[in-house]
C-alpha positions as CSV (number, residue, x, y, z in Angstrom):
1,M,75.2,112.2,94.9
2,A,74.5,115.7,96.1
3,E,72.9,114.7,99.4
4,N,74.5,115.2,102.8
5,P,76.1,111.8,103.3
6,F,75.5,111.7,107.0
7,H,71.9,112.7,106.6
8,I,71.5,109.7,104.2
9,A,73.3,107.5,106.8
10,E,70.8,108.6,109.4
11,L,67.9,107.6,107.2
12,I,69.4,104.2,106.4
13,T,70.1,103.5,110.0
14,A,66.5,104.5,111.0
15,Y,65.2,102.2,108.2
16,L,67.3,99.3,109.5
17,Q,66.1,99.9,113.0
18,D,62.4,100.2,111.9
19,S,62.2,103.7,113.4
20,L,61.6,105.9,110.3
21,S,59.3,108.8,110.9
22,A,56.9,109.8,108.1
23,E,59.1,112.6,107.1
24,Q,62.2,110.4,107.0
25,R,60.3,107.8,105.0
26,T,59.4,110.4,102.4
27,A,63.1,111.5,102.2
28,L,64.3,107.9,101.9
29,D,61.8,107.0,99.2
30,K,63.0,110.0,97.1
31,W,66.6,109.0,97.5
32,L,65.7,105.4,96.5
33,E,64.4,106.6,93.1
34,V,68.0,106.4,91.9
35,D,68.9,102.8,91.0
36,A,72.4,102.9,92.4
37,N,71.1,104.1,95.7
38,R,68.5,101.3,95.8
39,L,71.2,98.7,95.1
40,F,73.4,100.1,97.9
41,L,70.6,99.8,100.4
42,T,69.9,96.2,99.4
43,G,73.3,95.3,100.7
44,F,72.4,96.5,104.2
45,S,68.7,95.5,104.3
46,K,68.9,91.9,105.4
47,K,68.5,91.9,109.1
48,D,70.7,88.8,109.6
49,E,73.4,90.4,107.6
50,L,73.0,93.6,109.6
51,R,73.5,91.7,112.9
52,D,76.6,90.2,111.4
53,K,77.9,93.6,110.3
54,L,77.2,95.1,113.7
55,S,79.0,92.2,115.5
56,R,82.1,93.1,113.5
57,F,82.0,96.5,115.1
58,G,81.6,95.2,118.6
59,N,85.2,95.9,119.7
60,I,85.4,99.4,118.2
61,D,85.3,102.5,120.3
62,A,82.3,104.3,118.7
63,D,83.0,107.7,120.3
64,A,86.6,107.6,119.3
65,T,85.7,106.6,115.8
66,W,83.1,109.4,115.6
67,K,85.6,112.0,116.8
68,K,88.2,110.8,114.3
69,T,85.6,111.1,111.5
70,L,84.7,114.6,112.4
71,T,88.3,115.7,112.7
72,G,89.2,114.1,109.4
73,L,86.2,115.7,107.6
74,A,87.0,119.1,109.0
75,K,90.6,118.9,107.7
76,L,89.6,117.5,104.4
77,N,87.1,120.4,103.9
78,S,89.6,123.1,105.0
79,S,90.9,123.5,101.4
80,P,88.1,122.1,99.2
81,T,88.6,121.8,95.5
82,E,86.2,123.4,93.1
83,K,84.3,120.2,92.8
84,E,84.0,119.7,96.5
85,T,82.7,123.2,97.2
86,K,79.6,122.3,95.2
87,V,78.7,119.7,97.8
88,P,79.5,121.1,101.2
89,V,79.6,118.5,104.1
90,V,77.4,119.7,106.9
91,I,77.5,117.7,110.2
92,N,75.0,118.1,112.9
93,I,76.3,116.3,115.9
94,I,73.1,116.7,118.0
95,N,71.2,114.4,115.6
96,Y,73.4,111.4,116.6
97,K,73.5,111.7,120.3
98,W,70.7,109.3,120.7
99,I,72.3,106.4,118.7
100,A,73.7,103.5,120.7
101,G,77.4,102.6,120.2
102,L,77.2,100.0,117.5
103,A,74.7,101.9,115.4
104,A,76.8,105.0,115.7
105,V,79.7,103.2,114.2
106,L,77.4,101.9,111.4
107,I,76.4,105.5,110.7
108,V,80.0,106.6,110.5
109,S,80.8,103.7,108.1
110,I,77.9,104.4,105.8
111,G,78.5,108.1,105.9
112,I,82.2,107.6,105.0
113,Y,81.1,105.4,102.1
114,F,79.1,108.3,100.6
115,F,81.8,110.8,101.5
116,N,84.2,108.6,99.4
117,S,81.8,108.5,96.5
118,L,81.6,112.3,96.5
119,H,85.4,112.7,96.7
120,N,86.6,109.6,94.9
121,S,88.0,111.6,92.0
122,S,89.8,114.0,94.2
123,P,91.7,112.2,97.0
124,S,92.8,114.2,99.9
125,S,96.2,115.8,99.4
126,G,98.9,114.5,101.7
127,S,97.1,111.2,102.6
128,V,100.1,109.3,101.1
129,N,102.6,111.9,102.0
130,L,105.9,110.2,101.1
131,I,106.5,107.7,98.3
132,V,109.9,106.3,97.7
133,N,109.5,104.0,94.7
134,D,105.8,103.2,94.3
135,I,104.9,99.5,94.1
136,A,103.2,97.9,91.2
137,P,100.2,95.5,91.8
138,G,100.6,91.8,92.0
139,R,100.3,89.6,88.9
140,K,100.0,86.0,87.7
141,G,102.6,83.6,88.9
142,A,103.2,80.4,90.8
143,T,105.4,77.4,91.3
144,L,104.6,73.8,90.9
145,T,106.7,71.4,93.0
146,M,106.9,67.8,91.9
147,A,107.0,64.7,94.2
148,D,110.8,64.4,93.8
149,G,111.3,68.0,94.9
150,R,111.8,69.6,91.5
151,T,110.2,73.0,91.2
152,I,108.8,74.4,88.0
153,E,108.3,78.2,87.7
154,L,105.0,78.7,85.9
155,D,104.7,81.3,83.1
156,G,103.3,84.5,84.5
157,K,102.0,85.5,81.0
158,K,99.6,82.6,81.2
159,S,96.9,82.2,83.8
160,E,96.0,78.6,84.3
161,V,97.5,75.1,84.5
162,I,95.7,71.9,83.8
163,T,96.6,68.5,85.2
164,S,95.0,65.6,83.4
165,N,95.9,62.1,82.3
166,S,99.5,62.4,83.6
167,E,100.0,65.6,81.6
168,I,100.5,69.1,82.9
169,I,99.7,71.8,80.4
170,Y,98.8,75.5,80.3
171,S,95.1,76.2,79.4
172,D,96.2,77.3,75.8
173,G,97.6,73.8,75.2
174,T,101.3,74.6,75.7
175,A,103.1,71.7,77.4
176,I,104.9,72.1,80.7
177,K,108.1,70.1,80.8
178,T,107.9,67.0,82.9
179,T,110.0,63.9,83.2
180,Q,109.2,60.4,82.0
181,Q,108.9,59.4,85.6
182,D,106.0,61.8,86.1
183,K,104.2,60.4,83.0
184,N,104.8,56.7,84.1
185,Q,103.0,57.0,87.4
186,N,100.7,54.1,87.9
187,P,97.6,55.1,89.9
188,S,97.1,51.5,91.2
189,N,100.5,51.8,92.9
190,G,99.6,55.1,94.6
191,T,100.1,58.5,93.2
192,Q,102.6,61.2,93.7
193,M,101.7,64.6,95.1
194,L,102.0,68.0,93.5
195,T,102.2,71.2,95.4
196,A,101.1,74.5,93.7
197,S,102.1,77.6,95.5
198,T,101.8,81.4,95.1
199,A,104.1,83.9,96.7
200,N,103.2,87.4,98.0
201,G,102.0,89.4,95.0
202,R,101.1,86.4,92.9
203,S,97.9,84.5,92.0
204,Y,97.1,81.6,89.6
205,I,94.4,79.1,88.5
206,F,94.8,75.4,88.5
207,T,92.5,72.6,87.1
208,L,92.9,69.4,89.1
209,P,92.9,65.9,87.6
210,D,89.1,65.5,88.3
211,G,88.2,68.8,86.6
212,T,87.9,70.9,89.8
213,R,89.1,74.5,89.2
214,V,91.0,76.3,92.0
215,W,91.9,80.0,92.1
216,L,94.8,80.6,94.5
217,N,95.2,84.0,96.1
218,A,98.6,85.4,97.1
219,A,100.7,83.5,99.6
220,S,98.6,80.3,99.2
221,T,99.3,76.6,98.6
222,I,97.3,73.6,97.4
223,K,98.7,70.0,97.6
224,F,96.9,67.5,95.3
225,P,97.7,64.1,93.7
226,M,98.6,63.6,90.0
227,H,95.7,61.1,90.1
228,F,92.8,60.9,92.5
229,T,92.4,57.4,93.8
230,G,90.3,55.7,96.4
231,N,86.8,56.6,97.7
232,S,87.5,60.4,98.1
233,R,89.3,63.2,96.4
234,T,91.5,64.9,99.1
235,V,93.5,68.1,98.8
236,E,95.3,70.3,101.4
237,I,95.1,74.1,101.3
238,S,96.7,76.9,103.2
239,G,96.1,80.6,102.5
240,E,93.1,81.5,100.4
241,A,91.5,79.7,97.5
242,Y,88.2,79.7,95.6
243,L,87.1,76.3,94.3
244,E,84.5,75.1,91.8
245,V,84.4,71.4,92.6
246,Y,83.6,68.9,89.8
247,K,80.5,66.9,90.8
248,D,81.1,63.2,91.6
249,R,78.6,61.7,94.1
250,D,80.7,58.5,94.4
251,H,83.9,60.4,95.3
252,P,83.4,63.2,97.8
253,F,85.8,66.1,97.6
254,V,87.7,66.7,100.8
255,V,89.6,69.9,101.7
256,R,92.0,69.9,104.7
257,S,93.4,73.1,106.1
258,K,95.3,73.9,109.3
259,D,92.3,73.3,111.6
260,Q,89.3,71.9,109.7
261,Q,88.2,69.3,107.3
262,L,85.6,70.2,104.6
263,E,83.6,67.7,102.5
264,V,81.6,68.4,99.4
265,L,80.2,66.6,96.4
266,G,80.0,69.5,93.9
267,T,79.9,73.2,94.9
268,H,81.4,76.6,94.7
269,F,83.1,78.0,97.8
270,N,85.9,80.2,99.2
271,I,88.2,79.1,102.0
272,R,90.5,81.4,103.8
273,S,93.0,79.7,106.2
274,Y,96.2,81.6,106.5
275,A,98.6,80.2,109.1
276,E,99.2,83.6,110.7
277,E,95.4,84.3,111.2
278,S,93.5,82.9,114.1
279,R,90.4,82.0,112.2
280,T,89.4,79.9,109.2
281,K,86.5,81.3,107.1
282,T,84.6,79.2,104.6
283,T,82.0,81.0,102.4
284,L,79.5,79.0,100.4
285,L,78.1,80.3,97.1
286,E,76.5,77.2,95.6
287,G,75.8,73.6,96.8
288,S,76.5,72.4,100.3
289,V,79.5,71.6,102.4
290,K,80.1,69.8,105.7
291,I,82.7,71.2,108.0
292,A,84.3,69.7,111.1
293,P,87.2,71.0,113.2
294,L,90.4,68.9,113.2
295,S,91.8,67.7,116.5
296,G,95.5,68.4,116.8
297,Q,97.8,70.6,114.7
298,F,97.4,70.0,111.0
299,S,100.4,69.6,108.7
300,S,101.1,68.1,105.3
301,H,101.9,64.8,107.2
302,S,99.2,65.1,109.8
303,T,97.1,62.2,110.9
304,S,94.6,64.6,112.5
305,S,91.0,63.6,112.5
306,P,87.8,65.5,112.8
307,G,87.4,66.8,116.4
308,S,84.7,66.3,118.9
309,Q,82.4,69.1,117.8
310,T,79.6,68.0,115.7
311,A,80.1,68.8,112.0
312,V,78.1,71.7,110.6
313,V,76.5,71.9,107.1
314,L,76.6,75.2,105.2
315,K,73.9,76.3,102.9
316,P,74.4,78.8,100.0
317,N,75.1,82.4,101.2
318,E,76.4,81.2,104.6
319,Q,79.8,81.5,106.1
320,S,81.5,79.4,108.8
321,V,84.1,80.9,111.1
322,L,86.3,78.4,112.9
323,K,88.3,79.8,115.8
324,Q,89.9,77.9,118.7
325,G,88.1,74.7,117.7
326,K,84.6,76.3,117.7
327,I,82.5,76.9,114.5
328,N,80.0,79.7,114.2
329,I,77.8,80.3,111.1
330,F,76.8,83.7,109.8
331,P,75.1,85.1,106.7
332,A,77.7,85.6,104.1
333,D,78.6,88.7,102.1
334,T,79.6,86.5,99.1
335,D,80.3,89.5,96.9
336,M,82.9,90.8,99.3
337,E,84.5,87.5,100.1
338,T,85.1,86.7,96.5
339,A,86.0,90.2,95.3
340,W,89.7,89.0,94.9
341,I,88.6,86.6,92.2
342,R,87.4,89.7,90.2
343,N,90.8,91.3,91.1
344,D,89.2,93.8,93.5
345,F,89.7,94.9,97.1
346,Q,86.3,95.3,98.7
347,F,85.7,96.1,102.3
348,R,82.4,96.6,104.1
349,G,83.0,97.2,107.8
350,E,86.4,95.3,108.0
351,T,89.0,96.9,110.2
352,M,91.9,98.6,108.7
353,E,94.2,96.0,110.1
354,N,92.4,93.2,108.3
355,V,92.2,95.1,105.0
356,L,95.9,96.0,105.1
357,K,96.8,92.3,105.7
358,D,95.4,91.6,102.2
359,V,97.1,94.7,100.8
360,A,100.5,93.5,102.3
361,R,100.2,90.1,100.7
362,W,99.2,91.4,97.2
363,Y,101.9,94.1,97.1
364,D,104.5,92.1,99.1
365,V,105.1,94.9,101.7
366,K,105.3,95.1,105.5
367,I,102.8,97.3,107.4
368,I,103.7,99.1,110.6
369,Y,101.5,101.4,112.7
370,Q,102.5,104.6,114.5
371,S,99.4,104.3,116.6
372,N,97.3,101.2,117.5
373,D,94.2,103.4,117.3
374,E,94.3,103.1,113.5
375,R,94.1,99.3,113.5
376,S,90.4,99.1,114.5
377,T,89.1,101.8,112.1
378,P,86.2,100.3,110.1
379,L,86.4,100.7,106.3
380,I,83.9,100.7,103.5
381,G,85.0,100.9,99.9
382,Q,86.3,99.2,96.8
383,I,89.3,99.5,94.5
384,S,90.9,97.4,91.8
385,R,93.9,95.3,92.7
386,D,95.3,96.3,89.3
387,R,96.1,99.8,90.7
388,P,99.6,100.7,92.1
389,L,100.0,100.6,95.9
390,S,99.8,104.4,96.2
391,A,96.3,104.5,94.6
392,V,95.0,101.8,97.0
393,L,96.4,103.6,100.0
394,E,94.8,106.9,98.8
395,R,91.5,105.1,98.7
396,I,91.9,103.7,102.2
397,A,93.2,107.1,103.5
398,S,90.0,108.8,102.3
399,A,87.9,106.2,104.1
400,S,89.8,106.3,107.3
401,H,91.4,109.8,107.5
402,S,94.8,108.2,108.1
403,R,98.0,108.9,106.2
404,F,100.5,106.5,104.7
405,K,104.2,106.6,104.0
406,I,105.8,104.2,101.4
407,E,109.5,103.6,101.7
408,G,110.6,100.7,99.6
409,K,108.8,97.7,100.9
410,L,107.7,99.4,104.2
411,V,104.4,101.1,104.6
412,T,103.8,103.2,107.7
413,V,100.2,104.0,108.9
414,M,100.0,107.4,110.6
415,P,97.1,109.3,112.1
416,Y,95.8,112.3,110.1
417,N,97.0,115.3,112.1
């Protein structure tokens, strides 16, 4: 893209605000002749989604973010590479004085997205200024804990485990060693529970006894029975999981997490409910789900029941956010929420702090900040989770104009100065 990224950002913002002039409309139409550009605009063109994106920026200091962007761009352009000199970045501050706070942050975010596209092949020198032992990306791996406490380390060279008819096998048919006690379980006498867990830097896929498939992200757990019995199929989840639920109208599928209960018949959805995070997010891709907050603290032995708030029903492409017992529903960016299933990091307006939480889990590192100002920086970008940690941090650095230092398992976030 040879266009000035901030000029394009101005056109997009004017389009979203229904304030395009005739001259701007002509310029935007010309830019949209490129398929990739048209696809990008589609992601910002739904007004409900725009309101959701703007709400994410509500706590960000727009002026500070804008100044940080100008400073970072100036430094990055002080020693341009041969490729960069072909596309000089020209910034006209006067053009943006009229923009209200939230829209200004949106302009900065969109502008940085295009700036990243222009410079993706030539990351800024010094953005990851110290690396002591780069860290490889996460990989397949999990443990399966039996009802009697025995733990089975699952083969990281395989990707999926299937539980069916008292058997536990890998998806290629290889048997997983179990005891005769496991095989002799009688569903009529109650069933024993299995616990599948992933550590930091690990992910795995499980097929449950009813045929439901579950993708577990890093640092996540699902507890389920060797046999589903009774009127419902109930599992317990902590961390993040994507589920494709086997349809059975006579036996609803129930998911319990730390603070909510979710009921479905057959659907595809993503649930994010880490213990250390203050909110639980449920994103629906297909079907419908009913969600109610739980009263009381949930645990594996909890008798918590749905709370007093009326249950809500999600439709496809909607997301519920449960925080402090209250559920709100927003339009969902399903592509972003499920990017981890495709082994990508994808961020569209998320703060650096939230993005780096996922990075920390996948690479099993600890993040510290030299300045709290860096935490709220909004990021837009995408990179594969198959890349080493230094490559991911380079990508984030170019989007935020921060620097990173890797020392063993410790990552320090520093302002670019």
